[in-house]
C-alpha positions as CSV (number, residue, x, y, z in Angstrom):
1,X,-14.7,-43.6,34.7
2,X,-12.9,-43.3,31.4
3,X,-15.8,-44.9,29.6
4,X,-18.3,-42.4,31.0
5,X,-15.9,-39.6,30.0
6,X,-15.7,-41.0,26.5
7,X,-19.4,-41.3,26.2
8,X,-19.9,-37.8,27.5
9,X,-17.4,-36.4,25.0
10,X,-19.1,-38.3,22.2
11,X,-22.5,-37.1,23.2
12,X,-21.3,-33.5,23.4
13,X,-19.9,-33.8,19.9
14,X,-23.2,-35.2,18.6
15,X,-25.1,-32.5,20.3
16,X,-22.9,-29.8,18.9
17,X,-23.3,-31.3,15.4
18,X,-27.1,-31.4,15.6
19,X,-27.3,-27.8,17.0
20,X,-25.3,-26.5,14.1
21,X,-27.6,-28.0,11.5
22,X,-30.4,-25.8,10.1
23,X,-33.8,-26.3,11.6
24,X,-35.3,-28.3,8.7
25,X,-32.5,-30.8,8.9
26,X,-32.9,-31.0,12.7
27,X,-36.6,-31.9,12.2
28,X,-35.7,-34.4,9.5
29,X,-33.1,-36.0,11.7
30,X,-35.6,-36.2,14.6
31,X,-38.2,-37.8,12.4
32,X,-35.7,-40.4,11.1
33,X,-34.5,-41.3,14.6
34,X,-37.7,-40.9,16.7
35,X,-40.3,-42.5,14.4
36,X,-38.6,-46.0,14.4
37,X,-37.6,-45.7,18.0
38,X,-41.2,-44.8,19.1
39,X,-42.6,-47.5,16.8
40,X,-40.3,-50.1,18.3
41,X,-41.2,-49.1,21.8
42,X,-44.9,-49.3,20.9
43,X,-44.5,-52.8,19.5
44,X,-42.6,-54.0,22.6
45,X,-45.2,-52.4,24.9
46,X,-48.0,-54.1,22.9
47,X,-46.3,-57.5,23.1
48,X,-45.6,-57.1,26.9
49,X,-49.3,-56.2,27.4
50,X,-50.4,-59.3,25.4
51,X,-48.1,-61.5,27.6
52,X,-49.4,-59.8,30.8
53,X,-53.1,-60.3,29.6
54,X,-52.4,-64.0,28.7
55,X,-50.9,-64.6,32.1
56,X,-53.8,-63.0,33.9
57,X,-56.2,-65.1,31.8
58,X,-54.3,-68.2,32.8
59,X,-54.5,-67.3,36.5
60,X,-58.2,-66.7,36.3
61,X,-58.8,-70.0,34.4
62,X,-56.7,-71.9,37.0
63,X,-58.8,-70.4,39.9
64,X,-62.1,-71.5,38.3
65,X,-60.8,-75.1,38.0
């Protein structure tokens, strides 16, 4: 329970820091954080889809044999 309390306190302090920034800095921070995060998620989703598609292709090929 202490760990969750520590994480909650940390998140509250980060949230307070971000809300005290001026709007252009908030936007810049969001871009710096969200662009790499969304890009990484897109790459992982693309790789997962490729693996899924390859697995389906193998199953179809094994059925035809």
